[in-house]
C-alpha positions as a printed NumPy array, in Angstrom:
array([[  0.   ,   0.   ,   0.   ],
       [  2.816,   2.405,   0.901],
       [  4.543,   1.588,  -2.382],
       [  1.385,   2.4  ,  -4.341],
       [  0.988,   5.738,  -2.567],
       [  4.65 ,   6.547,  -3.163],
       [  4.349,   5.831,  -6.899],
       [  1.197,   7.958,  -7.057],
       [  2.954,  10.832,  -5.287],
       [  6.041,  10.606,  -7.516],
       [  3.846,  10.542, -10.591],
       [  1.735,  13.612,  -9.829],
       [  3.691,  15.718,  -7.312],
       [  7.316,  15.713,  -8.45 ],
       [  6.98 ,  19.216,  -9.907],
       [  7.182,  21.936,  -7.174],
       [  4.511,  23.898,  -9.083],
       [  2.007,  21.112,  -8.582],
       [  2.638,  21.029,  -4.833],
       [  2.157,  24.788,  -4.51 ],
       [ -0.894,  24.711,  -6.772],
       [ -2.393,  21.835,  -4.775],
       [ -1.807,  23.763,  -1.55 ],
       [ -3.535,  26.842,  -3.005],
       [ -6.518,  24.744,  -4.113],
       [ -6.879,  22.956,  -0.773],
       [ -6.459,  26.126,   1.293],
       [ -8.843,  28.107,  -0.912],
       [-11.483,  25.358,  -0.881],
       [-11.327,  24.981,   2.906],
       [-11.52 ,  28.743,   3.357],
       [-14.597,  28.996,   1.154],
       [-16.336,  25.984,   2.733],
       [-15.682,  27.11 ,   6.329],
       [-16.19 ,  30.851,   5.8  ],
       [-18.705,  30.812,   2.932],
       [-21.386,  32.705,   4.889],
       [-18.944,  35.537,   5.64 ],
       [-17.085,  35.499,   2.328],
       [-20.174,  35.235,   0.109],
       [-20.68 ,  39.037,  -0.304],
       [-17.015,  39.393,  -1.336],
       [-17.277,  36.449,  -3.728],
       [-20.448,  37.9  ,  -5.237],
       [-18.678,  41.244,  -5.688],
       [-15.768,  39.485,  -7.435],
       [-18.195,  37.609,  -9.688],
       [-20.083,  40.782, -10.651],
       [-16.799,  42.568, -11.336],
       [-15.712,  39.604, -13.457],
       [-18.953,  39.841, -15.438],
       [-18.42 ,  43.519, -16.235],
       [-14.662,  43.322, -16.794],
       [-15.242,  42.802, -20.523],
       [-17.151,  46.08 , -20.749],
       [-14.476,  47.959, -18.795],
       [-11.714,  46.46 , -20.966],
       [-13.475,  47.574, -24.161],
       [-13.855,  51.103, -22.792],
       [-10.2  ,  50.984, -21.771],
       [ -9.238,  50.018, -25.336],
       [-10.79 ,  53.219, -26.695],
       [ -8.496,  55.203, -24.344],
       [-11.152,  55.891, -21.732],
       [ -9.686,  56.161, -18.251],
       [-10.236,  52.933, -16.305],
       [-11.587,  54.841, -13.306],
       [-14.221,  56.486, -15.486],
       [-15.085,  53.143, -17.106],
       [-15.466,  51.505, -13.67 ],
       [-17.639,  54.437, -12.573],
       [-19.933,  54.013, -15.592],
       [-20.32 ,  50.298, -14.859],
       [-21.065,  51.069, -11.197],
       [-23.784,  53.525, -12.268],
       [-25.327,  50.777, -14.422],
       [-25.273,  48.365, -11.465],
       [-26.819,  50.966,  -9.136],
       [-29.536,  51.714, -11.702],
       [-30.346,  48.003, -11.937],
       [-30.526,  47.754,  -8.128],
       [-32.912,  50.73 ,  -7.938],
       [-35.074,  49.245, -10.693],
       [-35.243,  45.894,  -8.915],
       [-35.987,  47.41 ,  -5.496],
       [-38.633,  49.935,  -6.486],
       [-40.25 ,  48.355,  -9.551],
       [-39.702,  44.611,  -9.739],
       [-39.797,  43.599,  -6.055],
       [-43.105,  45.39 ,  -5.242],
       [-44.703,  43.8  ,  -8.31 ],
       [-43.414,  40.327,  -7.421],
       [-44.477,  40.78 ,  -3.791],
       [-47.992,  41.769,  -4.837],
       [-48.379,  38.821,  -7.201],
       [-46.968,  36.394,  -4.62 ],
       [-49.417,  37.698,  -1.994],
       [-52.304,  37.293,  -4.445],
       [-51.193,  33.753,  -5.223],
       [-50.991,  32.819,  -1.529],
       [-54.499,  34.188,  -0.97 ],
       [-55.746,  32.202,  -3.953],
       [-54.249,  28.884,  -2.791],
       [-57.27 ,  27.845,  -0.657],
       [-59.591,  28.313,  -3.659],
       [-57.228,  26.302,  -5.849],
       [-57.122,  23.607,  -3.199],
       [-60.938,  23.458,  -3.092],
       [-61.152,  23.202,  -6.88 ],
       [-58.546,  20.466,  -6.907],
       [-60.38 ,  18.6  ,  -4.168],
       [-63.613,  18.781,  -6.153],
       [-61.939,  17.482,  -9.308],
       [-60.098,  14.637,  -7.599],
       [-63.124,  13.532,  -5.562],
       [-64.825,  12.398,  -8.772],
       [-61.923,  10.212,  -9.873],
       [-62.688,   7.167,  -7.636],
       [-66.166,   6.94 ,  -9.169],
       [-64.815,   7.18 , -12.721],
       [-61.78 ,   4.942, -12.237],
       [-62.539,   2.645,  -9.241],
       [-59.952,   0.079, -10.389],
       [-57.103,   2.577, -10.206],
       [-57.988,   4.993,  -7.401],
       [-59.913,   4.625,  -4.142],
       [-61.577,   7.168,  -1.889],
       [-59.031,   6.437,   0.851],
       [-56.145,   7.211,  -1.515],
       [-57.718,  10.517,  -2.552],
       [-58.299,  11.452,   1.099],
       [-54.674,  10.585,   1.854],
       [-53.498,  12.862,  -0.963],
       [-55.604,  15.752,   0.363],
       [-54.396,  15.182,   3.923],
       [-50.783,  15.309,   2.725],
       [-51.373,  18.514,   0.72 ],
       [-53.212,  20.133,   3.642],
       [-50.364,  19.353,   6.02 ],
       [-47.813,  20.737,   3.568],
       [-49.809,  23.959,   3.177],
       [-50.082,  24.347,   6.95 ],
       [-46.334,  23.822,   7.392],
       [-45.646,  26.294,   4.595],
       [-47.816,  28.877,   6.346],
       [-45.969,  28.325,   9.62 ],
       [-42.59 ,  28.702,   7.867],
       [-43.73 ,  31.957,   6.25 ],
       [-44.779,  33.338,   9.659],
       [-41.519,  32.268,  11.302],
       [-39.474,  33.798,   8.495],
       [-41.425,  37.054,   8.773],
       [-40.444,  37.324,  12.478],
       [-36.834,  36.175,  12.095],
       [-35.908,  38.092,   8.964],
       [-35.435,  41.581,  10.455],
       [-31.695,  41.068,  10.963],
       [-31.394,  39.476,   7.516],
       [-33.124,  42.46 ,   5.913],
       [-30.763,  44.895,   7.647],
       [-27.756,  42.792,   6.593],
       [-29.108,  42.656,   3.038],
       [-29.305,  46.437,   2.767],
       [-25.816,  46.84 ,   4.25 ],
       [-24.462,  44.461,   1.597],
       [-26.53 ,  46.279,  -1.019],
       [-24.593,  49.447,  -0.233],
       [-21.194,  47.752,   0.034],
       [-21.544,  45.612,  -3.092],
       [-21.354,  48.406,  -5.707],
       [-18.392,  49.918,  -3.828],
       [-16.537,  46.592,  -3.876],
       [-17.305,  46.097,  -7.572],
       [-16.053,  49.621,  -8.343],
       [-12.712,  49.08 ,  -6.595],
       [-12.31 ,  45.555,  -8.003],
       [-12.697,  46.989, -11.522],
       [-10.755,  50.209, -10.963],
       [ -7.775,  48.596,  -9.191],
       [ -7.8  ,  45.243, -10.964],
       [ -4.114,  45.284, -11.888],
       [ -3.036,  46.511,  -8.451],
       [ -4.995,  43.709,  -6.764],
       [ -3.631,  41.07 ,  -9.142],
       [ -0.077,  42.343,  -8.619],
       [ -0.557,  42.158,  -4.841],
       [ -1.872,  38.591,  -5.064],
       [  0.902,  37.649,  -7.5  ],
       [  3.61 ,  38.322,  -4.936],
       [  2.315,  35.344,  -2.924],
       [  2.734,  33.006,  -5.894],
       [  6.033,  31.487,  -7.062],
       [  7.838,  33.159,  -9.933],
       [  7.444,  30.014, -12.017],
       [  3.666,  29.784, -12.43 ],
       [  3.274,  27.956, -15.75 ],
       [  0.693,  25.533, -14.355],
       [ -1.458,  28.318, -12.877],
       [ -1.226,  30.274, -16.124],
       [ -2.159,  27.185, -18.168],
       [ -5.227,  26.461, -16.041],
       [ -6.332,  30.099, -15.976],
       [ -5.913,  30.503, -19.755],
       [ -8.105,  27.459, -20.333],
       [-10.72 ,  28.675, -17.877],
       [-10.92 ,  32.407, -18.506],
       [-12.678,  32.286, -21.856],
       [-14.926,  29.365, -20.948],
       [-16.131,  30.573, -17.563],
       [-16.532,  34.207, -18.605],
       [-18.532,  33.163, -21.675],
       [-20.623,  30.737, -19.635],
       [-21.511,  33.144, -16.817],
       [-22.307,  36.039, -19.147],
       [-24.212,  33.717, -21.454],
       [-26.218,  32.34 , -18.527],
       [-27.223,  35.839, -17.412],
       [-28.261,  36.662, -20.977],
       [-30.247,  33.41 , -21.182],
       [-32.07 ,  34.168, -17.914],
       [-33.036,  37.668, -19.057],
       [-34.094,  36.58 , -22.562],
       [-36.196,  33.638, -21.36 ],
       [-37.734,  35.791, -18.626],
       [-38.729,  38.572, -21.046],
       [-39.999,  36.212, -23.768],
       [-41.991,  34.201, -21.219],
       [-43.477,  37.362, -19.723],
       [-44.512,  38.645, -23.148],
       [-46.136,  35.307, -23.993],
       [-47.886,  34.966, -20.61 ],
       [-49.051,  38.598, -20.625],
       [-50.48 ,  38.349, -24.147],
       [-52.329,  35.172, -23.146],
       [-53.623,  36.898, -20.006],
       [-52.129,  34.375, -17.557],
       [-52.381,  35.335, -13.895],
       [-49.14 ,  36.085, -12.041],
       [-47.306,  36.541, -15.358],
       [-44.343,  38.416, -13.846],
       [-43.821,  35.858, -11.076],
       [-44.15 ,  32.819, -13.326],
       [-41.996,  34.271, -16.105],
       [-39.257,  35.056, -13.554],
       [-39.394,  31.438, -12.343],
       [-39.131,  30.228, -15.943],
       [-36.117,  32.494, -16.489],
       [-34.401,  31.313, -13.308],
       [-35.134,  27.677, -14.17 ],
       [-32.322,  27.722, -16.752],
       [-29.846,  27.896, -13.856],
       [-30.394,  24.196, -13.119],
       [-29.873,  22.154, -16.307],
       [-32.479,  19.485, -17.119],
       [-34.233,  19.736, -13.736],
       [-35.149,  23.432, -13.588],
       [-37.475,  23.484, -16.592],
       [-39.262,  20.331, -15.395],
       [-39.88 ,  21.709, -11.903],
       [-41.082,  25.146, -13.056],
       [-43.454,  23.599, -15.594],
       [-45.618,  22.281, -12.729],
       [-46.757,  25.694, -11.329],
       [-47.253,  27.037, -14.868],
       [-49.548,  24.121, -15.719],
       [-51.439,  24.274, -12.409],
       [-52.093,  28.02 , -12.487],
       [-53.137,  27.901, -16.15 ],
       [-55.444,  24.951, -15.46 ],
       [-57.117,  26.572, -12.441],
       [-57.548,  29.791, -14.42 ],
       [-58.95 ,  28.341, -17.664],
       [-59.643,  24.677, -17.056],
       [-58.792,  22.339, -19.919],
       [-60.154,  24.679, -22.598],
       [-58.525,  26.143, -25.675],
       [-56.767,  28.928, -23.732],
       [-54.959,  26.295, -21.668],
       [-53.868,  24.478, -24.834],
       [-52.636,  27.685, -26.473],
       [-50.614,  28.626, -23.395],
       [-49.024,  25.173, -23.232],
       [-48.118,  25.503, -26.917],
       [-46.503,  28.913, -26.302],
       [-44.612,  27.546, -23.305],
       [-43.425,  24.514, -25.292],
       [-42.172,  26.782, -28.11 ],
       [-40.195,  28.871, -25.583],
       [-38.553,  25.749, -24.136],
       [-37.772,  24.337, -27.589],
       [-36.235,  27.609, -28.802],
       [-34.189,  27.867, -25.601],
       [-32.788,  24.35 , -25.91 ],
       [-32.254,  24.29 , -29.662],
       [-31.436,  27.906, -30.553],
       [-30.449,  30.068, -27.593],
       [-28.289,  27.566, -25.698],
       [-26.222,  26.488, -28.755],
       [-25.825,  30.146, -29.726],
       [-24.617,  31.266, -26.288],
       [-22.675,  28.227, -25.121],
       [-21.253,  26.686, -28.281],
       [-17.9  ,  25.058, -27.439],
       [-17.88 ,  26.769, -24.02 ],
       [-18.563,  23.755, -21.838],
       [-17.797,  20.165, -22.748],
       [-19.158,  18.149, -19.842],
       [-21.136,  14.922, -19.733],
       [-24.747,  15.327, -18.468],
       [-23.974,  13.05 , -15.508],
       [-21.039,  15.297, -14.534],
       [-23.307,  18.347, -14.751],
       [-25.987,  16.769, -12.53 ],
       [-23.405,  15.62 ,  -9.962],
       [-21.855,  19.113,  -9.922],
       [-25.273,  20.749,  -9.435],
       [-26.12 ,  18.428,  -6.518],
       [-22.695,  18.694,  -4.853],
       [-22.082,  22.437,  -5.121],
       [-25.767,  23.218,  -4.516],
       [-25.581,  21.351,  -1.2  ],
       [-22.518,  23.424,  -0.251],
       [-23.546,  26.927,  -1.301],
       [-27.254,  26.841,  -2.115],
       [-28.48 ,  28.792,  -5.139],
       [-25.032,  30.255,  -5.842],
       [-23.55 ,  26.771,  -5.825],
       [-26.201,  25.657,  -8.295],
       [-25.565,  28.63 , -10.568],
       [-21.799,  28.147, -10.6  ],
       [-21.868,  24.335, -10.598],
       [-20.941,  24.09 , -14.28 ],
       [-18.108,  26.686, -14.116],
       [-16.735,  24.927, -11.031],
       [-16.965,  21.554, -12.765],
       [-15.203,  23.103, -15.774],
       [-12.542,  24.409, -13.38 ],
       [-11.967,  20.917, -12.009],
       [-11.843,  19.53 , -15.549],
       [ -9.225,  22.127, -16.545],
       [ -7.092,  21.262, -13.5  ],
       [ -7.199,  17.54 , -14.291],
       [ -6.348,  18.278, -17.913],
       [ -3.416,  20.57 , -17.106],
       [ -2.012,  18.616, -14.153],
       [  1.463,  17.253, -14.914],
       [  1.438,  13.491, -15.394],
       [  4.703,  11.654, -15.651],
       [  5.812,   8.119, -15.031],
       [  7.247,   7.479, -11.605],
       [ 10.875,   6.347, -11.598],
       [ 11.451,   2.648, -11.232],
       [ 12.217,   1.322,  -7.788]])
């Protein structure tokens, strides 16, 4: 066993660069896992700055001062925050409140529809099974109501923290963009002079991850707007809320669209029944999903990520369990990062004993 471990070590860790790089990876991973709740605002600021670095670089190329370019980007971010806080959030809150008030009526309609099924299909469904389904749904609704009440009492500190971060975030993004080269130079002094492996991994990742993250934001916005237009034209209730869920569903590959389809179908069914309006809406929704999968995704992510579907699902589950929604969103870039490390890691035959 010791001989096997020795051969493995000599094969993969003979280069001093690999040892240093492995130490950086292990230390960074432990720091993020242990301190993720405290580091998350800083990481989010770095991510946002990374998203807008392309815009700042283009402005820098036309001889615009980098400080001015960073200021313009910060103004854009602040404008988006104001728009979200004073336009989008009140609208979403109102629609969510209306939906919660409507849930008892939907439950009654569903109970009426399902109560007829045992008479129509006695060989497949019994009255006891239907009653069990309703008891389960009723308990879930009661627990959901209790969670909402508990969150409403416990969220005062979270709201205050949120607004503090909301003020600090644009400032962090501004300084990350403005002093990018100073920050990188400061970090570079902690790395060895010979950093070929780090450079190789970063070169492979930079284009892929930047294109993926920016493409994913574009996909969310496009699917959200197209879904809202389609739902609003059809007159679907809670169009803003449902279209936002459809847009966010693209974060989780394969699973997101399936999960979000359920509330869209239920709300459309309770609003129109199984009539022609319901069929038209389902057709519009199907067209949006088809165009997303067959046109928008290939256009935005062509040759960006080359991962097997199983690897993507495992990455979503693993990183989502670590960091929640942010882990889900960055599961594919993180999996691509791991793939780039494995691809670039020196691999040489161990010397013979």
